[in-house]
PAROMI-620622 format. One record per residue (C-alpha): residue number from 1; residue in one letter; x, y, z. Coordinates in Angstrom, 2 decimals, decimal comma, padded with zeros to 5 digits, always signed. Layout:
<rs>
<r NUM "a" <X Y Z>>
...
</rs>
This chain:
<rs>
<r 1 "m" <+113,22 +121,05 +076,75>>
<r 2 "d" <+110,63 +123,60 +075,61>>
<r 3 "m" <+107,86 +121,10 +076,30>>
<r 4 "k" <+109,21 +120,42 +079,79>>
<r 5 "r" <+109,52 +124,13 +080,46>>
<r 6 "t" <+105,96 +124,75 +079,24>>
<r 7 "v" <+104,59 +122,04 +081,54>>
<r 8 "r" <+106,64 +123,38 +084,47>>
<r 9 "d" <+105,42 +126,93 +083,87>>
<r 10 "l" <+101,85 +125,70 +083,66>>
<r 11 "l" <+102,15 +123,78 +086,94>>
<r 12 "n" <+103,68 +126,81 +088,66>>
<r 13 "k" <+100,44 +128,69 +088,07>>
<r 14 "f" <+098,60 +126,25 +090,34>>
<r 15 "t" <+098,92 +125,60 +094,06>>
<r 16 "p" <+100,14 +122,17 +095,25>>
<r 17 "a" <+096,58 +121,41 +096,44>>
<r 18 "q" <+095,16 +122,14 +093,00>>
<r 19 "i" <+097,81 +119,97 +091,33>>
<r 20 "i" <+097,11 +117,09 +093,77>>
<r 21 "t" <+093,40 +117,35 +092,97>>
<r 22 "g" <+094,23 +117,29 +089,26>>
<r 23 "y" <+096,30 +114,14 +089,73>>
<r 24 "y" <+093,45 +112,41 +091,56>>
<r 25 "l" <+090,99 +113,46 +088,85>>
<r 26 "l" <+093,41 +111,98 +086,32>>
<r 27 "a" <+093,53 +108,77 +088,38>>
<r 28 "v" <+089,73 +108,62 +088,34>>
<r 29 "s" <+089,69 +109,17 +084,56>>
<r 30 "v" <+092,20 +106,36 +083,98>>
<r 31 "s" <+090,23 +104,09 +086,33>>
<r 32 "v" <+087,02 +104,80 +084,41>>
<r 33 "l" <+088,75 +103,85 +081,15>>
<r 34 "l" <+090,15 +100,64 +082,67>>
<r 35 "l" <+086,79 +099,64 +084,15>>
<r 36 "s" <+085,08 +100,36 +080,81>>
<r 37 "i" <+087,10 +097,72 +078,93>>
<r 38 "p" <+084,61 +095,03 +077,79>>
<r 39 "a" <+086,86 +092,22 +079,05>>
<r 40 "v" <+086,59 +093,41 +082,68>>
<r 41 "h" <+082,87 +092,57 +082,75>>
<r 42 "k" <+081,34 +089,12 +082,89>>
<r 43 "e" <+079,59 +087,94 +079,77>>
<r 44 "g" <+076,19 +089,58 +079,29>>
<r 45 "v" <+076,77 +092,20 +082,01>>
<r 46 "h" <+076,39 +095,88 +081,12>>
<r 47 "v" <+077,38 +098,72 +083,46>>
<r 48 "s" <+076,25 +102,27 +082,73>>
<r 49 "f" <+078,77 +105,08 +082,43>>
<r 50 "m" <+077,46 +106,73 +085,61>>
<r 51 "d" <+077,86 +103,50 +087,58>>
<r 52 "t" <+081,38 +103,00 +086,18>>
<r 53 "v" <+082,35 +106,53 +087,24>>
<r 54 "f" <+080,82 +105,91 +090,69>>
<r 55 "t" <+082,80 +102,66 +091,08>>
<r 56 "a" <+086,01 +104,33 +089,89>>
<r 57 "i" <+085,69 +107,22 +092,36>>
<r 58 "s" <+084,78 +104,80 +095,15>>
<r 59 "a" <+087,88 +102,72 +094,36>>
<r 60 "v" <+090,29 +105,66 +093,98>>
<r 61 "s" <+088,97 +107,15 +097,21>>
<r 62 "v" <+089,10 +103,64 +098,78>>
<r 63 "t" <+085,56 +104,04 +100,07>>
<r 64 "g" <+083,77 +100,87 +099,03>>
<r 65 "l" <+080,30 +102,26 +098,39>>
<r 66 "t" <+079,03 +100,61 +095,23>>
<r 67 "v" <+075,87 +100,61 +093,15>>
<r 68 "i" <+076,72 +097,20 +091,64>>
<r 69 "n" <+077,62 +093,73 +092,91>>
<r 70 "i" <+081,38 +093,34 +092,34>>
<r 71 "s" <+081,45 +089,53 +092,13>>
<r 72 "d" <+078,47 +089,38 +089,73>>
<r 73 "t" <+079,76 +092,21 +087,53>>
<r 74 "y" <+083,50 +091,88 +087,04>>
<r 75 "s" <+085,56 +089,09 +085,51>>
<r 76 "t" <+088,87 +087,92 +086,95>>
<r 77 "l" <+090,61 +090,64 +084,91>>
<r 78 "g" <+088,17 +093,21 +086,27>>
<r 79 "i" <+088,85 +092,10 +089,84>>
<r 80 "f" <+092,62 +092,48 +089,35>>
<r 81 "i" <+092,13 +095,93 +087,79>>
<r 82 "l" <+089,96 +096,90 +090,77>>
<r 83 "m" <+092,73 +095,70 +093,11>>
<r 84 "f" <+095,21 +097,87 +091,22>>
<r 85 "v" <+092,96 +100,93 +091,52>>
<r 86 "l" <+092,45 +100,25 +095,25>>
<r 87 "q" <+096,21 +100,00 +095,66>>
<r 88 "f" <+096,70 +103,23 +093,75>>
<r 89 "g" <+094,06 +105,05 +095,78>>
<r 90 "g" <+095,11 +103,65 +099,13>>
<r 91 "i" <+098,81 +104,37 +098,96>>
<r 92 "g" <+098,20 +107,74 +097,32>>
<r 93 "v" <+098,84 +109,19 +093,91>>
<r 94 "m" <+102,00 +111,05 +094,97>>
<r 95 "t" <+103,44 +108,01 +096,76>>
<r 96 "l" <+103,18 +105,80 +093,69>>
<r 97 "g" <+104,24 +108,64 +091,42>>
<r 98 "t" <+107,36 +109,21 +093,50>>
<r 99 "f" <+108,02 +105,46 +093,58>>
<r 100 "f" <+108,04 +105,36 +089,76>>
<r 101 "w" <+110,24 +108,47 +089,66>>
<r 102 "m" <+112,73 +106,67 +091,89>>
<r 103 "l" <+112,61 +103,55 +089,70>>
<r 104 "l" <+113,39 +105,72 +086,67>>
<r 105 "r" <+116,12 +107,47 +088,71>>
<r 106 "k" <+114,46 +110,85 +088,22>>
<r 107 "k" <+115,39 +113,71 +090,52>>
<r 108 "i" <+112,71 +114,52 +093,10>>
<r 109 "g" <+112,55 +118,32 +092,93>>
<r 110 "l" <+111,12 +120,93 +095,29>>
<r 111 "k" <+107,72 +120,98 +093,58>>
<r 112 "e" <+107,37 +117,21 +093,85>>
<r 113 "r" <+108,37 +117,32 +097,52>>
<r 114 "q" <+105,72 +119,99 +098,16>>
<r 115 "l" <+103,11 +117,75 +096,57>>
<r 116 "i" <+104,20 +114,75 +098,65>>
<r 117 "m" <+104,12 +116,90 +101,78>>
<r 118 "l" <+100,54 +117,99 +101,07>>
<r 119 "d" <+099,33 +114,54 +100,01>>
<r 120 "h" <+100,56 +113,05 +103,31>>
<r 121 "n" <+099,74 +116,01 +105,57>>
<r 122 "q" <+103,39 +116,53 +106,46>>
<r 123 "s" <+104,59 +119,83 +107,92>>
<r 124 "h" <+108,18 +119,84 +106,57>>
<r 125 "l" <+110,05 +118,91 +103,40>>
<r 126 "s" <+112,91 +116,92 +104,89>>
<r 127 "g" <+112,85 +113,11 +104,76>>
<r 128 "l" <+109,90 +112,87 +102,34>>
<r 129 "v" <+111,59 +110,54 +099,83>>
<r 130 "q" <+112,62 +108,21 +102,64>>
<r 131 "l" <+109,01 +108,36 +103,91>>
<r 132 "i" <+107,78 +107,21 +100,50>>
<r 133 "r" <+110,22 +104,27 +100,46>>
<r 134 "e" <+109,10 +103,19 +103,92>>
<r 135 "i" <+105,39 +103,49 +103,06>>
<r 136 "i" <+105,70 +101,38 +099,90>>
<r 137 "k" <+107,77 +098,75 +101,71>>
<r 138 "l" <+105,45 +098,50 +104,73>>
<r 139 "i" <+102,20 +098,40 +102,76>>
<r 140 "l" <+103,42 +095,68 +100,41>>
<r 141 "i" <+104,73 +093,56 +103,30>>
<r 142 "i" <+101,47 +093,96 +105,25>>
<r 143 "e" <+099,35 +093,08 +102,22>>
<r 144 "l" <+101,51 +090,10 +101,30>>
<r 145 "v" <+101,39 +088,63 +104,80>>
<r 146 "g" <+097,66 +089,33 +105,00>>
<r 147 "a" <+097,05 +087,69 +101,62>>
<r 148 "i" <+098,97 +084,54 +102,60>>
<r 149 "v" <+097,19 +084,19 +105,95>>
<r 150 "l" <+093,72 +084,84 +104,48>>
<r 151 "t" <+094,34 +082,51 +101,52>>
<r 152 "l" <+095,20 +079,64 +103,86>>
<r 153 "q" <+092,05 +080,31 +105,87>>
<r 154 "f" <+089,83 +080,86 +102,82>>
<r 155 "h" <+090,89 +077,52 +101,32>>
<r 156 "q" <+088,47 +075,71 +103,60>>
<r 157 "y" <+085,60 +077,72 +102,06>>
<r 158 "f" <+086,55 +077,24 +098,38>>
<r 159 "l" <+087,07 +074,15 +096,26>>
<r 160 "s" <+090,17 +075,41 +094,43>>
<r 161 "w" <+093,35 +077,18 +095,50>>
<r 162 "k" <+092,79 +079,66 +092,64>>
<r 163 "d" <+089,58 +080,97 +094,19>>
<r 164 "a" <+091,16 +081,03 +097,65>>
<r 165 "i" <+094,17 +083,01 +096,38>>
<r 166 "i" <+092,01 +085,55 +094,52>>
<r 167 "h" <+089,74 +086,05 +097,54>>
<r 168 "g" <+092,70 +086,19 +099,92>>
<r 169 "l" <+094,62 +088,74 +097,84>>
<r 170 "f" <+091,55 +090,90 +097,20>>
<r 171 "a" <+090,48 +090,80 +100,86>>
<r 172 "s" <+093,98 +091,72 +102,04>>
<r 173 "i" <+094,30 +094,70 +099,68>>
<r 174 "s" <+090,73 +095,83 +100,36>>
<r 175 "a" <+091,21 +095,66 +104,15>>
<r 176 "t" <+094,70 +097,23 +104,25>>
<r 177 "t" <+093,69 +100,10 +101,97>>
<r 178 "n" <+090,39 +100,33 +103,88>>
<r 179 "g" <+088,71 +099,91 +100,49>>
<r 180 "g" <+085,55 +098,26 +101,78>>
<r 181 "f" <+084,98 +096,23 +098,60>>
<r 182 "d" <+084,23 +092,50 +098,79>>
<r 183 "l" <+083,78 +089,53 +096,45>>
<r 184 "t" <+080,99 +087,85 +098,39>>
<r 185 "g" <+078,21 +090,35 +097,65>>
<r 186 "t" <+077,38 +090,36 +101,36>>
<r 187 "s" <+080,61 +091,77 +102,83>>
<r 188 "l" <+082,00 +089,44 +105,56>>
<r 189 "m" <+078,63 +088,03 +106,58>>
<r 190 "p" <+079,57 +084,52 +105,32>>
<r 191 "y" <+082,38 +084,58 +107,91>>
<r 192 "k" <+080,35 +085,95 +110,85>>
<r 193 "d" <+081,37 +082,94 +112,96>>
<r 194 "d" <+084,98 +082,82 +111,78>>
<r 195 "y" <+086,71 +084,98 +114,37>>
<r 196 "f" <+090,13 +084,36 +112,88>>
<r 197 "i" <+089,17 +085,96 +109,55>>
<r 198 "q" <+087,55 +088,83 +111,44>>
<r 199 "l" <+090,63 +089,37 +113,61>>
<r 200 "v" <+092,95 +089,41 +110,58>>
<r 201 "h" <+090,69 +091,99 +108,92>>
<r 202 "i" <+090,66 +094,13 +112,08>>
<r 203 "i" <+094,48 +094,10 +112,18>>
<r 204 "l" <+094,77 +094,99 +108,47>>
<r 205 "i" <+092,16 +097,76 +108,75>>
<r 206 "t" <+093,92 +099,22 +111,79>>
<r 207 "l" <+097,36 +099,10 +110,15>>
<r 208 "g" <+095,98 +100,94 +107,14>>
<r 209 "a" <+094,03 +103,52 +109,12>>
<r 210 "i" <+096,36 +104,41 +111,99>>
<r 211 "g" <+098,74 +106,42 +109,79>>
<r 212 "f" <+101,94 +105,66 +107,87>>
<r 213 "p" <+104,20 +107,74 +110,19>>
<r 214 "v" <+103,01 +105,69 +113,17>>
<r 215 "l" <+103,80 +102,41 +111,39>>
<r 216 "i" <+107,25 +103,67 +110,43>>
<r 217 "e" <+108,03 +104,76 +114,00>>
<r 218 "v" <+106,85 +101,41 +115,39>>
<r 219 "k" <+109,09 +099,63 +112,86>>
<r 220 "n" <+112,06 +101,82 +113,84>>
<r 221 "y" <+111,34 +101,11 +117,50>>
<r 222 "l" <+111,19 +097,33 +116,99>>
<r 223 "f" <+114,14 +097,24 +114,59>>
<r 224 "p" <+116,39 +100,19 +115,59>>
<r 225 "k" <+119,25 +101,25 +113,32>>
<r 226 "n" <+121,22 +102,36 +116,39>>
<r 227 "p" <+120,38 +099,84 +119,18>>
<r 228 "g" <+122,16 +101,86 +121,85>>
<r 229 "k" <+120,24 +105,05 +121,15>>
<r 230 "v" <+117,08 +105,81 +123,17>>
<r 231 "f" <+114,09 +105,90 +120,82>>
<r 232 "r" <+111,37 +108,50 +121,35>>
<r 233 "f" <+107,97 +108,39 +119,66>>
<r 234 "s" <+106,79 +111,66 +118,15>>
<r 235 "l" <+103,87 +113,61 +119,59>>
<r 236 "f" <+101,89 +112,75 +116,45>>
<r 237 "s" <+102,31 +109,00 +116,99>>
<r 238 "k" <+101,43 +109,22 +120,68>>
<r 239 "l" <+098,34 +111,36 +120,13>>
<r 240 "t" <+097,17 +109,37 +117,10>>
<r 241 "s" <+097,58 +105,98 +118,78>>
<r 242 "l" <+095,89 +107,15 +121,98>>
<r 243 "t" <+092,93 +108,67 +120,13>>
<r 244 "f" <+092,60 +105,71 +117,78>>
<r 245 "g" <+092,60 +103,27 +120,70>>
<r 246 "l" <+090,10 +105,28 +122,74>>
<r 247 "l" <+087,72 +105,57 +119,78>>
<r 248 "l" <+087,97 +101,84 +119,18>>
<r 249 "f" <+087,21 +101,19 +122,85>>
<r 250 "f" <+084,39 +103,76 +122,89>>
<r 251 "g" <+082,78 +102,24 +119,79>>
<r 252 "t" <+083,01 +098,67 +121,10>>
<r 253 "l" <+081,64 +099,56 +124,56>>
<r 254 "s" <+078,82 +101,72 +123,15>>
<r 255 "i" <+077,65 +098,99 +120,75>>
<r 256 "i" <+077,68 +096,37 +123,51>>
<r 257 "l" <+075,74 +098,58 +125,94>>
<r 258 "i" <+073,11 +099,59 +123,37>>
<r 259 "e" <+072,63 +096,21 +121,66>>
<r 260 "s" <+072,96 +093,78 +124,60>>
<r 261 "t" <+069,20 +093,86 +125,13>>
<r 262 "n" <+068,35 +094,47 +121,48>>
<r 263 "y" <+070,17 +093,03 +118,45>>
<r 264 "f" <+072,63 +091,01 +120,55>>
<r 265 "a" <+069,97 +089,52 +122,83>>
<r 266 "g" <+070,44 +085,74 +123,07>>
<r 267 "m" <+073,99 +085,78 +121,69>>
<r 268 "t" <+076,99 +084,33 +123,50>>
<r 269 "w" <+079,57 +086,66 +125,06>>
<r 270 "h" <+082,12 +086,04 +122,28>>
<r 271 "q" <+079,53 +086,73 +119,56>>
<r 272 "i" <+078,62 +090,00 +121,27>>
<r 273 "f" <+082,25 +091,06 +121,72>>
<r 274 "f" <+083,43 +090,23 +118,21>>
<r 275 "n" <+080,40 +091,81 +116,53>>
<r 276 "a" <+080,89 +095,01 +118,53>>
<r 277 "f" <+084,69 +095,02 +118,21>>
<r 278 "f" <+084,67 +094,32 +114,46>>
<r 279 "h" <+082,13 +097,03 +113,62>>
<r 280 "s" <+083,85 +099,55 +115,85>>
<r 281 "a" <+087,10 +098,90 +113,94>>
<r 282 "s" <+085,36 +098,84 +110,56>>
<r 283 "t" <+083,77 +102,25 +111,06>>
<r 284 "r" <+087,24 +103,77 +111,35>>
<r 285 "s" <+087,30 +103,49 +107,53>>
<r 286 "g" <+087,23 +099,76 +106,79>>
<r 287 "g" <+083,70 +099,53 +105,41>>
<r 288 "l" <+083,13 +095,80 +106,01>>
<r 289 "a" <+080,32 +094,22 +108,01>>
<r 290 "t" <+079,64 +090,81 +109,55>>
<r 291 "m" <+075,97 +091,50 +110,28>>
<r 292 "d" <+073,06 +093,30 +108,63>>
<r 293 "l" <+073,50 +096,92 +109,72>>
<r 294 "n" <+069,78 +097,60 +109,27>>
<r 295 "d" <+069,06 +095,44 +112,32>>
<r 296 "y" <+071,08 +097,68 +114,65>>
<r 297 "s" <+069,27 +100,12 +116,93>>
<r 298 "l" <+069,00 +103,80 +116,01>>
<r 299 "g" <+071,42 +104,75 +118,80>>
<r 300 "t" <+074,08 +102,39 +117,44>>
<r 301 "l" <+073,64 +103,74 +113,90>>
<r 302 "v" <+074,21 +107,26 +115,22>>
<r 303 "i" <+077,40 +106,05 +116,94>>
<r 304 "f" <+078,48 +104,58 +113,60>>
<r 305 "c" <+077,84 +107,94 +111,92>>
<r 306 "i" <+080,02 +109,73 +114,50>>
<r 307 "l" <+082,86 +107,23 +114,12>>
<r 308 "m" <+082,73 +107,40 +110,30>>
<r 309 "f" <+082,64 +111,21 +110,41>>
<r 310 "i" <+085,82 +111,23 +112,55>>
<r 311 "g" <+087,42 +108,64 +110,26>>
<r 312 "a" <+091,01 +107,44 +110,26>>
<r 313 "s" <+094,31 +109,13 +111,11>>
<r 314 "p" <+096,15 +111,69 +108,95>>
<r 315 "s" <+098,62 +110,33 +106,38>>
<r 316 "s" <+096,70 +107,05 +106,19>>
<r 317 "v" <+094,37 +105,39 +103,70>>
<r 318 "g" <+091,20 +106,71 +105,39>>
<r 319 "g" <+089,13 +109,87 +105,27>>
<r 320 "g" <+086,95 +111,87 +107,67>>
<r 321 "i" <+088,06 +114,84 +109,74>>
<r 322 "r" <+090,80 +112,51 +111,10>>
<r 323 "t" <+091,58 +111,38 +114,64>>
<r 324 "t" <+094,06 +114,16 +115,48>>
<r 325 "t" <+091,54 +116,83 +114,43>>
<r 326 "f" <+088,96 +115,31 +116,77>>
<r 327 "a" <+091,50 +115,07 +119,60>>
<r 328 "l" <+092,64 +118,70 +119,21>>
<r 329 "n" <+089,02 +119,89 +119,23>>
<r 330 "l" <+088,29 +118,04 +122,47>>
<r 331 "m" <+091,50 +119,25 +124,12>>
<r 332 "f" <+090,86 +122,82 +123,01>>
<r 333 "i" <+087,35 +122,78 +124,54>>
<r 334 "y" <+088,67 +121,24 +127,77>>
<r 335 "h" <+091,58 +123,68 +128,14>>
<r 336 "y" <+089,45 +126,69 +127,21>>
<r 337 "a" <+086,80 +125,71 +129,77>>
<r 338 "n" <+089,57 +125,58 +132,39>>
<r 339 "g" <+090,87 +129,02 +131,47>>
<r 340 "n" <+093,95 +127,81 +129,57>>
<r 341 "r" <+094,85 +129,32 +126,21>>
<r 342 "h" <+097,53 +126,77 +125,38>>
<r 343 "i" <+097,08 +123,03 +124,85>>
<r 344 "k" <+099,74 +120,84 +126,50>>
<r 345 "i" <+099,98 +117,06 +126,21>>
<r 346 "f" <+102,84 +114,55 +126,64>>
<r 347 "k" <+105,10 +117,42 +127,83>>
<r 348 "r" <+104,60 +119,23 +124,54>>
<r 349 "e" <+102,59 +122,32 +123,56>>
<r 350 "i" <+100,36 +122,20 +120,46>>
<r 351 "h" <+101,05 +124,84 +117,83>>
<r 352 "e" <+098,32 +127,50 +117,64>>
<r 353 "e" <+098,04 +127,12 +113,86>>
<r 354 "d" <+097,20 +123,41 +114,23>>
<r 355 "i" <+094,40 +124,25 +116,67>>
<r 356 "i" <+092,92 +126,77 +114,24>>
<r 357 "k" <+093,24 +124,31 +111,36>>
<r 358 "s" <+091,45 +121,57 +113,33>>
<r 359 "m" <+088,53 +123,93 +114,02>>
<r 360 "v" <+088,34 +125,03 +110,39>>
<r 361 "v" <+088,41 +121,43 +109,13>>
<r 362 "t" <+085,64 +120,40 +111,53>>
<r 363 "i" <+083,38 +123,35 +110,69>>
<r 364 "l" <+083,86 +122,81 +106,96>>
<r 365 "a" <+083,18 +119,07 +107,36>>
<r 366 "f" <+079,93 +119,76 +109,20>>
<r 367 "a" <+078,92 +122,25 +106,49>>
<r 368 "l" <+079,67 +119,76 +103,69>>
<r 369 "c" <+077,84 +116,87 +105,34>>
<r 370 "f" <+074,89 +119,06 +106,30>>
<r 371 "t" <+074,57 +120,38 +102,74>>
<r 372 "a" <+074,83 +116,87 +101,29>>
<r 373 "t" <+072,22 +115,57 +103,75>>
<r 374 "v" <+069,76 +118,35 +102,83>>
<r 375 "i" <+070,22 +117,70 +099,09>>
<r 376 "l" <+069,71 +113,94 +099,51>>
<r 377 "c" <+066,62 +114,53 +101,64>>
<r 378 "i" <+065,18 +116,37 +098,65>>
<r 379 "t" <+066,28 +113,94 +095,91>>
<r 380 "e" <+065,95 +110,57 +097,66>>
<r 381 "s" <+062,94 +108,80 +099,18>>
<r 382 "a" <+064,63 +107,36 +102,25>>
<r 383 "p" <+064,59 +107,81 +106,05>>
<r 384 "l" <+066,89 +110,48 +107,46>>
<r 385 "i" <+069,11 +107,97 +109,26>>
<r 386 "k" <+069,83 +106,12 +105,98>>
<r 387 "i" <+070,74 +109,38 +104,27>>
<r 388 "l" <+072,91 +110,59 +107,17>>
<r 389 "f" <+074,61 +107,18 +107,33>>
<r 390 "e" <+075,36 +107,29 +103,58>>
<r 391 "v" <+076,75 +110,83 +103,82>>
<r 392 "c" <+079,04 +110,05 +106,78>>
<r 393 "s" <+080,18 +106,83 +105,11>>
<r 394 "a" <+081,08 +108,66 +101,89>>
<r 395 "f" <+082,83 +111,55 +103,66>>
<r 396 "g" <+084,78 +109,18 +105,91>>
<r 397 "t" <+085,58 +106,99 +102,85>>
<r 398 "t" <+084,23 +104,11 +104,91>>
<r 399 "g" <+081,92 +102,28 +102,53>>
<r 400 "l" <+079,30 +100,98 +104,95>>
<r 401 "s" <+075,70 +101,41 +103,84>>
<r 402 "l" <+072,16 +100,69 +104,97>>
<r 403 "g" <+071,25 +099,66 +101,43>>
<r 404 "l" <+070,64 +103,13 +100,00>>
<r 405 "t" <+073,57 +103,23 +097,54>>
<r 406 "p" <+072,08 +101,10 +094,69>>
<r 407 "d" <+068,81 +103,11 +094,85>>
<r 408 "l" <+070,40 +106,56 +094,61>>
<r 409 "s" <+069,23 +108,91 +091,88>>
<r 410 "n" <+071,80 +110,39 +089,50>>
<r 411 "v" <+071,87 +113,58 +091,57>>
<r 412 "g" <+072,33 +111,51 +094,73>>
<r 413 "k" <+075,17 +109,57 +093,13>>
<r 414 "c" <+076,89 +112,84 +092,16>>
<r 415 "v" <+076,60 +114,16 +095,73>>
<r 416 "i" <+078,09 +110,95 +097,17>>
<r 417 "m" <+080,88 +110,96 +094,54>>
<r 418 "v" <+081,85 +114,52 +095,49>>
<r 419 "l" <+081,94 +113,58 +099,18>>
<r 420 "m" <+084,08 +110,49 +098,49>>
<r 421 "f" <+086,50 +112,51 +096,39>>
<r 422 "i" <+086,84 +115,28 +099,00>>
<r 423 "g" <+087,23 +112,62 +101,70>>
<r 424 "r" <+090,17 +111,12 +099,79>>
<r 425 "i" <+092,08 +114,30 +098,95>>
<r 426 "g" <+091,44 +115,59 +102,47>>
<r 427 "l" <+089,75 +118,71 +103,74>>
<r 428 "t" <+093,07 +120,52 +104,16>>
<r 429 "s" <+093,74 +120,17 +100,44>>
<r 430 "f" <+090,13 +121,12 +099,71>>
<r 431 "i" <+090,52 +124,31 +101,77>>
<r 432 "y" <+093,70 +125,23 +099,90>>
<r 433 "i" <+091,93 +124,63 +096,57>>
<r 434 "i" <+089,30 +127,20 +097,55>>
<r 435 "g" <+091,77 +129,66 +099,04>>
<r 436 "g" <+094,45 +129,49 +096,35>>
<r 437 "k" <+098,01 +130,57 +097,08>>
<r 438 "e" <+098,93 +131,80 +100,55>>
<r 439 "k" <+099,06 +135,57 +100,82>>
<r 440 "k" <+100,83 +137,65 +103,44>>
<r 441 "d" <+099,21 +140,80 +104,79>>
<r 442 "n" <+101,02 +144,03 +103,99>>
<r 443 "f" <+099,15 +145,93 +106,70>>
<r 444 "h" <+096,90 +145,40 +109,73>>
<r 445 "y" <+093,86 +147,27 +111,06>>
<r 446 "p" <+093,40 +148,08 +114,76>>
<r 447 "k" <+092,03 +145,09 +116,69>>
<r 448 "e" <+088,64 +145,15 +118,38>>
<r 449 "r" <+086,88 +142,59 +120,59>>
<r 450 "i" <+083,58 +140,92 +119,61>>
<r 451 "i" <+080,96 +139,63 +122,07>>
<r 452 "i" <+080,79 +135,83 +121,76>>
<r 453 "g" <+078,18 +133,41 +123,10>>
</rs>
């Protein structure tokens, strides 16, 4: 009892954001140990400690940037361990932790609920344990179905069912968690003409990136517990789905318009559409590619950077500033320009605190990426677009690269690792780590206006 009390007292000294960060650092440490086991490497392969740490952080943050070739480096055991780490990182440390607590029939206390709430960007404590159950159930079902479908399709590319199953299972987990890792060494380029495999990956990436609350609401809509009751989607689900869809459309259309007379010249209409559609979806946070990204035009690469910077939706497997943050920023600018001080959408009014938070997250994200870009410009011998692409990919936990990752210096690797880690824990948690515990003002000074602009 004294030991439990000591641990509880120690945890009470830290904010939930600091504890969450500690848990993710612990997850990285365990992953490093697992990936350092000699049996996880192929015979004769040696991986440096720095590269092992980089791979572990990339896997825990489900980014996919890697300084090594996965298929040439890891044995079958290593591949399964990497799948486990991707699963752990994708679902979230608090989700799996709560799942094990429930298996052991442990009571989920207030502190644990606060940690779950922060890890999944929730605004209230009620229904969190049920949320965890639904997330675990949905993710496992999606991955299982994806693995079966991909295995059946992969069998035509491999001589044995064993190889097809391993590739199918790994691809399903990597796509659903938006991990971005692959076993081919060239992402999905071997399947650039297999639209079925591409479409399955797009669906899995989208299901992982659109947000767990959205998936749960869709499930409740399709399979209602009370069939006679009118179901209403939450404002979060409506705004997230709308923004996600518009960004997917914007990315696809932009790529087609820019590359029709460049990279896509001479291609058939279906090749153009699928290449544009797949890479627009993959830049949400998927990190897979069917073509050499270096051959894209500069304008398209900038579009990719923007999409990766925005990232996936809150309470999902992806990073970035998140889709709702981007949407609130645009709506705030539009309403402010029209003289409105309150944002209204879908017959609801956005809370003022959420608007402020979205601005703070965006400004901090720009500051982080700008700082990282400047540092890499000093330490790396590479064009600016390659550096900017790498930074946005790491921050958005996307995993796409223009080939810079294996050539990074140790300082460059550290910068990218920090960005991947912050991208996984989320900027909201990162802000709370800096700020510490919330404090209430005991007094106020007289207010005065400042000239702006």
